[in-house]
GUDREN-536151 format. One record per residue (C-alpha): residue number from 1; x, y, z. Coordinates in nm, 3 decimals, always signed. Layout:
! GUDREN-536151
NUM:X:Y:Z
...
END
This chain:
! GUDREN-536151
1:-2.147:-1.418:-0.069
2:-1.957:-1.129:-0.224
3:-2.126:-0.940:-0.495
4:-1.817:-0.988:-0.723
5:-1.823:-1.351:-0.617
6:-2.185:-1.397:-0.732
7:-2.096:-1.257:-1.090
8:-1.802:-1.497:-1.110
9:-1.993:-1.793:-0.976
10:-2.259:-1.730:-1.261
11:-2.003:-1.716:-1.526
12:-1.816:-2.020:-1.364
13:-2.089:-2.244:-1.230
14:-1.830:-2.480:-1.070
15:-1.644:-2.198:-0.880
16:-1.665:-2.152:-0.504
17:-1.726:-1.819:-0.328
18:-1.417:-1.612:-0.355
19:-1.261:-1.295:-0.224
20:-0.941:-1.083:-0.266
21:-0.693:-1.201:+0.006
22:-0.340:-1.260:-0.091
23:-0.043:-1.270:+0.157
24:+0.261:-1.150:-0.051
25:+0.583:-1.207:+0.136
26:+0.909:-1.168:-0.078
27:+1.106:-1.273:+0.231
28:+1.035:-1.550:+0.452
29:+0.933:-1.433:+0.822
30:+1.193:-1.493:+1.089
31:+1.173:-1.841:+1.259
32:+1.304:-1.978:+1.574
33:+1.532:-2.199:+1.380
34:+1.704:-1.877:+1.249
35:+1.798:-1.781:+1.605
36:+2.120:-1.974:+1.652
37:+2.266:-1.832:+1.328
38:+2.121:-1.484:+1.394
39:+2.286:-1.481:+1.741
40:+2.619:-1.568:+1.581
41:+2.587:-1.307:+1.319
42:+2.487:-1.045:+1.576
43:+2.804:-1.123:+1.794
44:+3.019:-1.080:+1.462
45:+2.859:-0.762:+1.353
46:+2.811:-0.610:+1.696
47:+3.157:-0.708:+1.804
48:+3.310:-0.587:+1.469
49:+3.166:-0.230:+1.535
50:+3.295:-0.262:+1.897
51:+3.649:-0.362:+1.790
52:+3.643:-0.054:+1.559
53:+3.532:+0.162:+1.850
54:+3.817:+0.017:+2.070
55:+4.073:+0.090:+1.784
56:+3.947:+0.448:+1.759
57:+3.964:+0.497:+2.139
58:+4.316:+0.346:+2.139
59:+4.447:+0.578:+1.863
60:+4.283:+0.877:+2.044
61:+4.462:+0.798:+2.353
62:+4.804:+0.841:+2.148
63:+4.711:+1.186:+2.054
64:+4.950:+1.444:+2.207
65:+4.786:+1.687:+2.477
66:+4.517:+1.437:+2.574
67:+4.440:+1.444:+2.960
68:+4.462:+1.098:+3.092
69:+4.229:+1.040:+3.407
70:+4.303:+0.760:+3.632
71:+4.089:+0.464:+3.598
72:+3.856:+0.366:+3.871
73:+3.817:-0.001:+3.758
74:+3.900:-0.278:+4.006
75:+4.179:-0.525:+3.943
76:+3.949:-0.794:+3.842
77:+3.771:-0.548:+3.594
78:+4.106:-0.455:+3.439
79:+4.239:-0.819:+3.411
80:+3.932:-0.941:+3.248
81:+3.927:-0.652:+3.000
82:+4.306:-0.713:+2.918
83:+4.234:-1.087:+2.868
84:+3.945:-1.012:+2.633
85:+4.140:-0.764:+2.446
86:+4.419:-1.024:+2.389
87:+4.165:-1.268:+2.257
88:+4.025:-1.003:+2.035
89:+4.358:-0.910:+1.875
90:+4.464:-1.281:+1.844
91:+4.124:-1.368:+1.665
92:+4.108:-1.068:+1.421
93:+4.487:-1.098:+1.353
94:+4.439:-1.477:+1.257
95:+4.131:-1.387:+1.045
96:+4.364:-1.124:+0.863
97:+4.632:-1.384:+0.823
98:+4.383:-1.630:+0.661
99:+4.249:-1.367:+0.447
100:+4.580:-1.233:+0.339
101:+4.629:-1.470:+0.033
102:+4.284:-1.391:-0.106
103:+4.362:-1.019:-0.081
104:+4.707:-1.054:-0.237
105:+4.552:-1.259:-0.528
106:+4.301:-0.981:-0.593
107:+4.586:-0.713:-0.605
108:+4.793:-0.928:-0.829
109:+4.513:-0.990:-1.053
110:+4.438:-0.614:-1.079
111:+4.801:-0.530:-1.143
112:+4.883:-0.811:-1.391
113:+4.525:-0.818:-1.562
114:+4.490:-1.188:-1.542
115:+4.337:-1.398:-1.264
116:+4.531:-1.538:-0.993
117:+4.440:-1.837:-0.774
118:+4.488:-1.767:-0.398
119:+4.626:-2.034:-0.158
120:+4.306:-2.170:+0.009
121:+4.357:-2.108:+0.385
122:+4.032:-1.961:+0.493
123:+3.730:-2.190:+0.514
124:+3.382:-2.094:+0.632
125:+3.421:-2.268:+0.960
126:+3.741:-2.097:+1.038
127:+3.618:-1.752:+0.935
128:+3.292:-1.786:+1.152
129:+3.491:-1.925:+1.451
130:+3.742:-1.637:+1.441
131:+3.495:-1.357:+1.380
132:+3.266:-1.489:+1.656
133:+3.552:-1.526:+1.889
134:+3.686:-1.167:+1.815
135:+3.337:-1.020:+1.837
136:+3.264:-1.184:+2.163
137:+3.583:-1.058:+2.310
138:+3.537:-0.711:+2.182
139:+3.193:-0.708:+2.328
140:+3.321:-0.815:+2.671
141:+3.567:-0.531:+2.656
142:+3.295:-0.273:+2.586
143:+3.017:-0.399:+2.804
144:+3.245:-0.441:+3.106
145:+3.240:-0.085:+3.226
146:+2.851:-0.069:+3.170
147:+2.815:-0.401:+3.361
148:+2.989:-0.259:+3.673
149:+2.825:+0.065:+3.650
150:+2.481:-0.100:+3.666
151:+2.530:-0.157:+4.031
152:+2.522:+0.229:+4.072
153:+2.199:+0.276:+3.875
154:+1.878:+0.320:+4.088
155:+1.536:+0.248:+3.931
156:+1.394:+0.520:+4.163
157:+1.599:+0.785:+3.979
158:+1.526:+0.638:+3.636
159:+1.153:+0.636:+3.699
160:+1.166:+0.999:+3.830
161:+1.318:+1.114:+3.506
162:+1.078:+0.908:+3.320
163:+0.769:+1.076:+3.485
164:+0.936:+1.410:+3.422
165:+0.973:+1.334:+3.057
166:+0.610:+1.215:+3.037
167:+0.484:+1.540:+3.191
168:+0.712:+1.763:+2.976
169:+0.595:+1.604:+2.656
170:+0.233:+1.658:+2.760
171:+0.304:+2.035:+2.850
172:+0.482:+2.085:+2.498
173:+0.120:+2.004:+2.362
174:+0.270:+1.723:+2.174
175:-0.058:+1.532:+2.190
176:-0.236:+1.798:+1.971
177:-0.065:+1.643:+1.662
178:-0.286:+1.330:+1.712
179:-0.607:+1.539:+1.685
180:-0.549:+1.516:+1.296
181:-0.692:+1.157:+1.350
182:-1.033:+1.314:+1.385
183:-1.013:+1.417:+1.011
184:-0.978:+1.060:+0.922
185:-1.288:+0.965:+1.107
186:-1.486:+1.250:+0.964
187:-1.395:+1.238:+0.598
188:-1.232:+0.892:+0.517
189:-1.543:+0.731:+0.401
190:-1.570:+0.990:+0.114
191:-1.266:+0.853:-0.046
192:-1.284:+0.480:+0.044
193:-1.446:+0.237:-0.207
194:-1.760:+0.065:-0.076
195:-1.705:-0.276:-0.261
196:-1.753:-0.530:+0.006
197:-1.443:-0.725:-0.136
198:-1.231:-0.411:-0.078
199:-1.372:-0.257:+0.236
200:-1.174:-0.428:+0.516
201:-0.851:-0.410:+0.328
202:-0.872:-0.030:+0.249
203:-1.002:+0.074:+0.600
204:-0.740:-0.119:+0.778
205:-0.455:+0.006:+0.555
206:-0.586:+0.354:+0.567
207:-0.601:+0.371:+0.959
208:-0.262:+0.210:+0.977
209:-0.107:+0.442:+0.735
210:-0.245:+0.750:+0.916
211:-0.131:+0.618:+1.267
212:+0.212:+0.543:+1.120
213:+0.245:+0.892:+0.959
214:+0.128:+1.063:+1.281
215:+0.323:+0.868:+1.532
216:+0.663:+0.805:+1.377
217:+0.765:+1.171:+1.298
218:+0.633:+1.294:+1.621
219:+0.816:+1.013:+1.815
220:+1.141:+1.101:+1.624
221:+1.109:+1.479:+1.698
222:+1.022:+1.410:+2.073
223:+1.337:+1.186:+2.113
224:+1.571:+1.401:+1.901
225:+1.527:+1.731:+2.081
226:+1.490:+1.611:+2.436
227:+1.866:+1.608:+2.547
228:+1.968:+1.911:+2.321
229:+1.695:+2.106:+2.477
230:+1.814:+2.009:+2.828
231:+2.161:+2.121:+2.730
232:+2.046:+2.438:+2.573
233:+1.844:+2.532:+2.877
234:+2.123:+2.408:+3.106
235:+1.851:+2.191:+3.299
236:+2.092:+1.891:+3.258
237:+2.359:+2.070:+3.465
238:+2.150:+2.062:+3.766
239:+2.073:+1.689:+3.713
240:+2.424:+1.576:+3.667
241:+2.554:+1.749:+3.977
242:+2.315:+1.532:+4.177
243:+2.384:+1.158:+4.245
244:+2.235:+1.077:+3.905
245:+2.437:+0.855:+3.656
246:+2.440:+1.017:+3.309
247:+2.317:+0.704:+3.136
248:+2.014:+0.705:+3.381
249:+1.900:+1.016:+3.187
250:+1.889:+0.840:+2.871
251:+1.709:+0.531:+3.008
252:+1.461:+0.778:+3.194
253:+1.392:+0.956:+2.882
254:+1.352:+0.636:+2.673
255:+1.103:+0.485:+2.937
256:+0.914:+0.824:+2.958
257:+0.848:+0.870:+2.597
258:+0.770:+0.519:+2.528
259:+0.508:+0.545:+2.816
260:+0.340:+0.849:+2.634
261:+0.356:+0.688:+2.288
262:+0.219:+0.365:+2.421
263:-0.085:+0.547:+2.571
264:-0.139:+0.737:+2.245
265:-0.103:+0.429:+2.046
266:-0.354:+0.247:+2.270
267:-0.607:+0.514:+2.239
268:-0.557:+0.549:+1.855
269:-0.585:+0.177:+1.807
270:-0.898:+0.135:+2.013
271:-1.063:+0.422:+1.830
272:-0.943:+0.305:+1.484
273:-1.073:-0.051:+1.561
274:-1.424:+0.100:+1.663
275:-1.424:+0.324:+1.346
276:-1.343:+0.001:+1.124
277:-1.619:-0.190:+1.289
278:-1.868:+0.085:+1.246
279:-1.796:+0.148:+0.884
280:-1.764:-0.190:+0.750
281:-2.075:-0.348:+0.595
282:-2.226:-0.670:+0.733
283:-2.147:-0.839:+0.414
284:-1.782:-0.740:+0.412
285:-1.760:-0.853:+0.789
286:-1.881:-1.195:+0.711
287:-1.632:-1.248:+0.422
288:-1.315:-1.039:+0.481
289:-1.299:-0.959:+0.854
290:-1.092:-1.271:+0.942
291:-0.774:-1.373:+1.103
292:-0.675:-1.696:+0.939
293:-0.424:-1.946:+1.098
294:-0.244:-2.076:+0.783
295:-0.014:-2.373:+0.766
296:+0.234:-2.315:+0.479
297:+0.449:-2.567:+0.300
298:+0.752:-2.561:+0.095
299:+0.711:-2.497:-0.276
300:+0.894:-2.733:-0.509
301:+0.865:-2.783:-0.901
302:+0.874:-3.120:-1.074
303:+0.923:-3.246:-1.417
304:+0.969:-3.615:-1.510
305:+1.176:-3.501:-1.823
306:+1.389:-3.247:-1.624
307:+1.539:-3.324:-1.285
308:+1.641:-2.967:-1.232
309:+1.322:-2.818:-1.322
310:+1.259:-2.509:-1.096
311:+0.954:-2.358:-1.271
312:+0.923:-2.144:-1.599
313:+1.002:-1.776:-1.616
314:+0.748:-1.592:-1.827
315:+0.934:-1.278:-1.870
316:+0.749:-1.075:-1.598
317:+0.957:-0.811:-1.432
318:+0.836:-0.901:-1.074
319:+0.990:-1.265:-1.058
320:+0.781:-1.337:-0.725
321:+0.611:-1.642:-0.901
322:+0.740:-1.942:-1.116
323:+0.504:-2.098:-1.364
324:+0.411:-2.446:-1.504
325:+0.283:-2.514:-1.855
326:-0.051:-2.644:-1.885
327:-0.207:-2.917:-2.119
328:-0.296:-3.287:-2.112
329:+0.047:-3.383:-2.218
330:+0.252:-3.132:-1.990
331:+0.485:-3.300:-1.736
332:+0.515:-2.987:-1.541
333:+0.409:-3.001:-1.179
334:+0.397:-2.766:-0.879
335:+0.405:-2.908:-0.522
336:+0.344:-2.785:-0.189
337:+0.534:-3.014:+0.071
338:+0.466:-3.034:+0.446
339:+0.711:-3.195:+0.694
340:+0.508:-3.073:+0.991
341:+0.135:-3.081:+1.043
342:-0.080:-2.956:+1.342
343:-0.215:-3.272:+1.516
344:-0.548:-3.108:+1.553
345:-0.624:-3.155:+1.182
346:-0.640:-3.541:+1.231
347:-0.837:-3.494:+1.550
348:-1.145:-3.364:+1.379
349:-1.394:-3.642:+1.282
350:-1.511:-3.628:+0.928
351:-1.401:-3.265:+0.893
352:-1.377:-3.063:+0.593
353:-1.029:-2.905:+0.609
354:-1.011:-2.594:+0.392
355:-0.719:-2.537:+0.171
356:-0.713:-2.178:+0.028
357:-0.506:-2.059:-0.267
358:-0.457:-1.754:-0.504
359:-0.264:-1.840:-0.825
360:-0.155:-1.632:-1.111
361:-0.255:-1.702:-1.481
362:-0.037:-1.611:-1.769
363:-0.214:-1.646:-2.100
364:-0.032:-1.730:-2.421
365:-0.362:-1.744:-2.608
366:-0.518:-1.414:-2.680
367:-0.826:-1.551:-2.861
368:-1.156:-1.383:-2.797
369:-1.310:-1.722:-2.696
370:-1.052:-1.739:-2.410
371:-1.111:-1.400:-2.256
372:-1.274:-1.396:-1.926
373:-1.236:-1.757:-1.881
374:-1.059:-1.929:-1.599
375:-0.787:-2.204:-1.613
376:-0.839:-2.559:-1.511
377:-0.616:-2.719:-1.239
378:-0.600:-3.061:-1.087
379:-0.521:-3.118:-0.713
380:-0.367:-3.435:-0.598
381:-0.344:-3.463:-0.230
382:-0.125:-3.738:-0.093
383:+0.054:-3.846:+0.216
384:+0.386:-4.029:+0.251
385:+0.217:-4.373:+0.262
386:+0.057:-4.335:-0.083
387:+0.211:-4.496:-0.388
388:+0.101:-4.451:-0.737
389:+0.079:-4.831:-0.789
390:-0.208:-4.814:-0.541
391:-0.447:-4.619:-0.766
392:-0.623:-4.931:-0.911
393:-0.696:-5.054:-0.545
394:-0.811:-4.703:-0.455
395:-1.047:-4.702:-0.754
396:-1.183:-5.031:-0.670
397:-1.235:-4.961:-0.321
398:-1.409:-4.657:-0.404
399:-1.636:-4.829:-0.637
400:-1.727:-5.105:-0.392
401:-1.804:-4.842:-0.122
402:-2.052:-4.651:-0.351
403:-2.244:-4.981:-0.422
404:-2.244:-5.064:-0.046
405:-2.346:-4.724:+0.058
406:-2.733:-4.739:-0.007
407:-2.976:-4.872:+0.251
408:-3.023:-4.822:+0.617
409:-3.011:-4.525:+0.837
410:-2.719:-4.293:+0.893
411:-2.569:-4.499:+1.183
412:-2.583:-4.809:+0.986
413:-2.425:-4.667:+0.686
414:-2.121:-4.528:+0.868
415:-2.069:-4.857:+1.077
416:-2.085:-5.065:+0.747
417:-1.870:-4.835:+0.532
418:-1.609:-4.789:+0.821
419:-1.579:-5.160:+0.877
420:-1.550:-5.217:+0.498
421:-1.299:-4.955:+0.407
422:-1.064:-4.933:+0.702
423:-1.152:-5.248:+0.907
424:-1.276:-5.090:+1.224
425:-1.572:-4.964:+1.401
426:-1.652:-4.577:+1.382
427:-1.596:-4.379:+1.708
428:-1.882:-4.188:+1.877
429:-1.753:-3.856:+1.756
430:-1.758:-3.977:+1.393
431:-2.112:-4.126:+1.428
432:-2.226:-3.790:+1.577
433:-2.042:-3.592:+1.296
434:-2.201:-3.808:+1.032
435:-2.548:-3.795:+1.164
436:-2.531:-3.411:+1.207
437:-2.408:-3.350:+0.869
438:-2.702:-3.247:+0.658
439:-2.510:-3.167:+0.343
440:-2.629:-3.325:+0.022
441:-2.293:-3.501:-0.028
442:-2.253:-3.620:+0.336
443:-2.250:-3.991:+0.226
444:-1.992:-3.921:-0.055
445:-1.777:-3.709:+0.187
446:-1.774:-4.006:+0.434
447:-1.642:-4.235:+0.164
448:-1.378:-3.991:+0.064
449:-1.277:-3.948:+0.423
450:-1.235:-4.323:+0.498
451:-1.055:-4.384:+0.157
452:-0.821:-4.091:+0.254
453:-0.759:-4.250:+0.581
454:-0.683:-4.578:+0.433
455:-0.474:-4.487:+0.128
456:-0.368:-4.130:+0.202
457:-0.482:-3.993:-0.126
458:-0.751:-3.737:-0.250
459:-0.820:-3.596:-0.587
460:-0.991:-3.271:-0.699
461:-0.999:-3.274:-1.084
462:-1.030:-2.989:-1.317
463:-1.109:-2.689:-1.072
464:-1.162:-2.366:-1.233
465:-0.892:-2.116:-1.126
466:-0.976:-1.737:-1.140
467:-0.666:-1.496:-1.171
468:-0.558:-1.343:-0.836
469:-0.877:-1.468:-0.662
470:-0.865:-1.646:-0.314
471:-1.039:-1.973:-0.370
472:-1.056:-2.289:-0.147
473:-1.105:-2.663:-0.184
474:-1.208:-2.884:+0.116
475:-1.005:-3.193:+0.185
476:-1.103:-3.483:+0.429
477:-0.944:-3.498:+0.774
478:-0.874:-3.861:+0.697
479:-0.581:-3.752:+0.487
480:-0.402:-3.617:+0.817
481:-0.490:-3.928:+1.017
482:-0.289:-4.122:+0.748
483:-0.013:-3.867:+0.730
484:+0.036:-3.853:+1.111
485:+0.022:-4.245:+1.149
486:+0.383:-4.382:+1.183
487:+0.699:-4.225:+1.088
488:+0.812:-4.169:+0.733
489:+1.162:-4.302:+0.635
490:+1.429:-4.052:+0.659
491:+1.517:-3.854:+0.343
492:+1.855:-3.814:+0.159
493:+2.147:-3.724:+0.415
494:+1.914:-3.777:+0.707
495:+1.670:-3.494:+0.605
496:+1.314:-3.499:+0.754
497:+1.093:-3.677:+0.489
498:+0.762:-3.497:+0.407
499:+0.440:-3.626:+0.567
500:+0.192:-3.457:+0.321
501:+0.191:-3.272:-0.005
502:-0.037:-3.150:-0.288
503:+0.060:-3.189:-0.645
504:-0.079:-2.935:-0.894
505:-0.117:-2.975:-1.266
506:-0.243:-2.714:-1.508
507:-0.501:-2.887:-1.738
508:-0.570:-2.595:-1.991
509:-0.343:-2.618:-2.298
510:-0.163:-2.304:-2.385
511:-0.181:-2.151:-2.053
512:+0.070:-2.096:-1.778
513:-0.024:-2.122:-1.406
514:+0.211:-1.928:-1.159
515:+0.276:-2.028:-0.794
516:+0.450:-1.872:-0.499
517:+0.526:-2.027:-0.155
518:+0.245:-1.837:+0.031
519:-0.008:-1.870:-0.249
520:-0.129:-2.195:-0.097
521:-0.203:-2.294:+0.271
522:-0.399:-2.522:+0.482
523:-0.644:-2.326:+0.707
524:-0.603:-2.465:+1.044
525:-0.837:-2.216:+1.228
526:-0.987:-1.874:+1.218
527:-0.864:-1.633:+1.486
528:-1.033:-1.305:+1.627
529:-1.004:-0.992:+1.395
530:-1.000:-0.749:+1.688
531:-0.708:-0.923:+1.859
532:-0.531:-0.942:+1.536
533:-0.576:-0.580:+1.470
534:-0.407:-0.506:+1.808
535:-0.136:-0.737:+1.727
536:-0.070:-0.511:+1.417
537:-0.048:-0.214:+1.645
538:+0.228:-0.390:+1.840
539:+0.432:-0.415:+1.523
540:+0.392:-0.036:+1.515
541:+0.494:-0.001:+1.880
542:+0.813:-0.196:+1.808
543:+0.896:+0.027:+1.533
544:+0.834:+0.338:+1.765
545:+1.079:+0.180:+2.003
546:+1.351:+0.153:+1.756
547:+1.298:+0.514:+1.628
548:+1.283:+0.665:+1.966
549:+1.607:+0.471:+2.091
550:+1.786:+0.564:+1.776
551:+1.704:+0.935:+1.790
552:+1.753:+0.955:+2.171
553:+2.116:+0.798:+2.136
554:+2.214:+1.022:+1.850
555:+2.084:+1.321:+2.046
556:+2.348:+1.251:+2.323
557:+2.610:+1.384:+2.082
558:+2.438:+1.563:+1.794
559:+2.208:+1.867:+1.780
560:+1.835:+1.811:+1.773
561:+1.772:+1.860:+1.399
562:+2.060:+1.639:+1.299
563:+1.959:+1.374:+1.522
564:+1.621:+1.388:+1.391
565:+1.725:+1.387:+1.014
566:+1.995:+1.099:+1.067
567:+1.752:+0.896:+1.274
568:+1.484:+0.910:+1.009
569:+1.732:+0.836:+0.729
570:+1.845:+0.529:+0.909
571:+1.493:+0.418:+0.993
572:+1.363:+0.464:+0.631
573:+1.681:+0.279:+0.523
574:+1.518:-0.032:+0.675
575:+1.242:-0.016:+0.392
576:+1.516:-0.029:+0.126
577:+1.723:-0.304:+0.265
578:+1.685:-0.531:-0.041
579:+1.809:-0.257:-0.271
580:+2.098:-0.176:-0.033
581:+2.185:-0.538:-0.006
582:+2.192:-0.583:-0.390
583:+2.451:-0.282:-0.385
584:+2.657:-0.442:-0.104
585:+2.659:-0.783:-0.255
586:+2.732:-0.668:-0.609
587:+2.393:-0.806:-0.742
588:+2.270:-0.471:-0.868
589:+2.226:-0.442:-1.239
590:+2.526:-0.254:-1.385
591:+2.749:-0.331:-1.095
592:+2.897:-0.082:-0.843
593:+2.919:+0.303:-0.883
594:+3.256:+0.298:-1.062
595:+3.163:+0.033:-1.301
596:+2.823:+0.195:-1.374
597:+3.026:+0.504:-1.450
598:+3.266:+0.323:-1.681
599:+2.969:+0.182:-1.854
600:+2.805:+0.517:-1.886
601:+3.110:+0.669:-2.052
602:+3.161:+0.388:-2.282
603:+2.795:+0.350:-2.350
604:+2.810:-0.023:-2.281
605:+2.505:-0.229:-2.224
606:+2.430:-0.340:-1.870
607:+2.440:-0.713:-1.967
608:+2.773:-0.707:-2.169
609:+3.102:-0.777:-1.994
610:+3.331:-0.485:-1.997
611:+3.669:-0.520:-2.192
612:+3.970:-0.571:-1.971
613:+4.181:-0.262:-1.916
614:+4.382:-0.127:-1.626
615:+4.096:+0.126:-1.574
616:+3.842:-0.116:-1.568
617:+4.032:-0.346:-1.333
618:+4.087:-0.048:-1.094
619:+3.699:+0.040:-1.100
620:+3.605:-0.318:-1.020
621:+3.855:-0.346:-0.749
622:+3.732:-0.004:-0.605
623:+3.381:-0.135:-0.621
624:+3.472:-0.443:-0.399
625:+3.597:-0.196:-0.127
626:+3.269:-0.006:-0.174
627:+3.058:-0.328:-0.149
628:+3.243:-0.401:+0.189
629:+3.178:-0.064:+0.322
630:+2.814:-0.094:+0.213
631:+2.782:-0.433:+0.401
632:+2.903:-0.264:+0.716
633:+2.667:+0.013:+0.683
634:+2.384:-0.240:+0.617
635:+2.421:-0.385:+0.961
636:+2.362:-0.040:+1.096
637:+2.005:-0.017:+0.948
638:+1.723:-0.165:+1.134
639:+1.504:-0.419:+0.937
640:+1.190:-0.215:+0.994
641:+0.994:-0.347:+0.703
642:+0.962:-0.693:+0.892
643:+0.761:-0.497:+1.168
644:+0.507:-0.367:+0.924
645:+0.219:-0.626:+0.978
646:-0.063:-0.412:+0.847
647:-0.086:-0.657:+0.542
648:-0.135:-0.955:+0.784
649:-0.428:-0.752:+0.930
650:-0.583:-0.618:+0.622
651:-0.559:-0.947:+0.425
652:-0.689:-1.149:+0.712
653:-0.396:-1.348:+0.829
654:-0.316:-1.393:+1.197
655:-0.014:-1.244:+1.346
656:+0.144:-1.536:+1.547
657:+0.163:-1.440:+1.912
658:+0.397:-1.717:+1.975
659:+0.620:-1.695:+1.670
660:+0.613:-1.386:+1.463
661:+0.572:-1.144:+1.759
662:+0.834:-1.274:+2.010
663:+1.111:-1.334:+1.751
664:+1.072:-0.973:+1.599
665:+1.054:-0.840:+1.952
666:+1.391:-1.016:+2.013
667:+1.528:-0.869:+1.688
668:+1.425:-0.515:+1.812
669:+1.608:-0.577:+2.155
670:+1.915:-0.700:+1.957
671:+1.914:-0.375:+1.761
672:+1.856:-0.132:+2.064
673:+2.135:-0.304:+2.270
674:+2.425:-0.165:+2.062
675:+2.236:+0.151:+2.023
676:+2.234:+0.213:+2.399
677:+2.588:+0.089:+2.437
678:+2.683:+0.374:+2.204
679:+2.472:+0.622:+2.390
680:+2.619:+0.518:+2.712
681:+2.982:+0.620:+2.589
682:+2.866:+0.915:+2.399
683:+2.690:+1.081:+2.701
684:+2.973:+0.978:+2.927
685:+3.243:+1.138:+2.723
686:+3.042:+1.449:+2.663
687:+3.145:+1.757:+2.854
688:+2.836:+1.850:+3.054
689:+2.942:+1.931:+3.391
690:+3.129:+1.780:+3.692
691:+2.956:+1.487:+3.806
END
């Protein structure tokens, strides 16, 4: 038990052992259900950039004095390219025709100063269909030359360039940078707190921060200066005069540098893991060095008096949580709903399934007598088969079971109670589990489990909630037997009906209790901390792949220092995607840049609508163009924030090897493909030497 936990449990005798461990996710992780929509959006975005590149290339062909080289493409390739080009032009042309009324209405309202209703020609389905068709056709036009050139690529040449790149990086003494990690191992303990509840979190965050700061800039410098240095030393002239395709140089460099960085990352990760195990105390290892396998539900808020109740805002700037009001007469409720449950939860005989949670308390009473106290919260666990009208029958069955529980040995007790409550004989596994359970409340737990299996209900009344502390309650596995038995009726509009849920009520009057989606979860299992630490390093490896690929592609056309600066800016923009998205969608407070400038000049409040005038209308219309450009630029920025998994490791939550890892790796591949396509054309058009 933690030292802090002992103090709290002395103050709150009914509280369980607690720790600090909260998974804060302001965005839901990627899921496999998101892949179809993500693929369509990728085709639209990547195809849009491809169409823009085709347009620029076509305009450049019209410039006077341009030397036209004869095409080496086959008749089949040219025919397929022309057909795809026709489909692209028709699709984007039809899209512009459907969009024309809305654009004309915006222009008319800007000129006349009054709103104008456009003719509704474009629907979401039509727009998505045309943009997807046009994007796919543009991608075919751009990828065709690469596809036919692939037959001339040879892995032997790419591997030779990769080995040379690996050896060159070592000869440049780039590995000396990582010797700074030794300073961490020598002196980090001087500055790291020794509180058991903080040790794992602080040490893990420290080592991941140091590895990130050492690896990312080094990888960017390595990739950004590689090809420019080859051009400066004229070493590339010797290569391209050989039977080597130009793009093979880019692929070889990428593979070689990733080999080196993978080796360095593996050594740093292994050393850091040993360091964490050596420095962490035994008390902290037992309580915080975990890899939970959580099962999250969907958070909803309910109120019998308000059908549209979505929780209460208490005025905090960070609107991560919504709140319910407490008190005996309060009708505010929070509920975590589960439509899918792991079958393993129902297969554990008489098991105590932990439910962990960490809620926020907002106090409206500042009385001295209330300071330092927790808030009472009741938990109502129920399945789809439970109905509130069954509560009298549930209470009666419970009272009868308590009267019949005395007398006989353990085997006789479980056989008698199982037959009485659920009308069947206990299984051998259930008998063994009950006989082996030496807890003082084993008999009481047996009754609760059997009642939960029959009725699908379990109640934890008035549990003390400590602000921002991870606590837990145990629920019987019989609940999941009831939840997974049969099929619930379909919900409205054919939606999947929930099988299980927990309803929460704040019992303390004058207090608010705050909930977020990831504040409550069923603990399905505990994974291996060391393996989870390695998975966190895989997230760093994926970020390295993005940065190396990005800087390497930029270096095919830009100088080394410019490639480094542009690559780092694009990469760091991934951690500001939410802010950039607000600018792109017009959700930023104060509006776009011109609207903000008008407000600043007129000294207008951010929440007051601007007075209509030609200048204001011009500013708002210009901001729409700005928002459109920002949305396009947003598609060029990698979502690197999703690949920072250090919080999973430090807070003790497992990184899913079958969901979180592969789907994010797919996202990285989807980002690198357009990058390398751009690199293919940039190095192909660059004047290096006659190949």
